[in-house]
C-alpha positions in Angstrom: -89.3 1.9 -43.9 -87.5 4.9 -45.3 -84.0 4.8 -46.0 -82.3 7.6 -43.5 -79.5 8.1 -45.7 -81.9 9.3 -48.3 -83.6 11.5 -45.8 -80.1 13.0 -44.8 -79.3 13.8 -48.5 -82.9 15.5 -48.9 -82.2 17.5 -45.5 -78.5 18.5 -46.5 -79.7 19.2 -50.1 -82.5 21.5 -49.0 -80.1 23.4 -46.3 -77.9 23.8 -49.2 -80.3 25.4 -51.5 -81.6 27.8 -48.8 -78.1 28.9 -48.2 -77.3 29.6 -51.8 -80.8 31.4 -52.5 -80.0 33.8 -49.5 -76.7 34.2 -50.7 -78.1 35.2 -54.2 -80.7 37.4 -52.5 -78.1 39.4 -50.8 -75.9 39.6 -53.9 -78.6 40.9 -56.0 -79.6 43.5 -53.6 -76.0 44.5 -53.3 -75.8 44.8 -57.1 -79.0 46.8 -57.1 -78.1 49.4 -54.8 -78.1 52.9 -55.7 -80.2 52.1 -58.9 -83.4 54.0 -59.5 -86.6 53.2 -61.4 -87.1 50.1 -63.1 -83.5 49.0 -63.1 -83.6 49.1 -59.3 -86.9 47.3 -58.9 -86.0 43.9 -57.6 -89.0 43.1 -55.6 -90.4 40.4 -57.9 -87.3 38.5 -58.0 -86.6 38.7 -54.2 -90.2 37.6 -53.7 -89.9 34.7 -55.7 -86.4 33.6 -54.1 -87.8 34.2 -50.7 -90.8 32.0 -51.5 -88.1 29.2 -52.6 -86.0 29.6 -49.7 -89.2 29.2 -47.5 -90.0 26.1 -49.2 -86.7 24.5 -49.3 -86.5 25.5 -45.5 -89.8 23.6 -45.0 -88.7 20.4 -46.9 -85.3 20.5 -44.9 -87.4 20.6 -41.7 -89.7 17.7 -42.5 -86.8 15.6 -43.6 -85.0 16.3 -40.2 -88.2 15.5 -38.5 -88.8 12.3 -40.4 -85.1 11.4 -40.2 -85.3 11.7 -36.1 -88.4 9.4 -36.0 -86.7 6.9 -38.1 -83.8 6.7 -35.9 -86.0 6.4 -33.0 -87.9 3.5 -34.6 -84.5 1.7 -35.6 -83.4 1.7 -31.9 -84.9 -1.3 -30.0 
């Protein structure tokens, strides 16, 4: 049986990582606005950050589902 506190911590940590990555992407896009050429090409960085955001979101969703299942099992 899994500890629901651990699943809660994983869920909130993954949500925090998602929020921080989205804030970083938006900041990077705002700072790169108006730049041209190689200085303004942020597609590579944004692509990696979006991938990490999706992975963190998936981890948060899985932790949420497992947490709800564990809570359902704990109640007789």
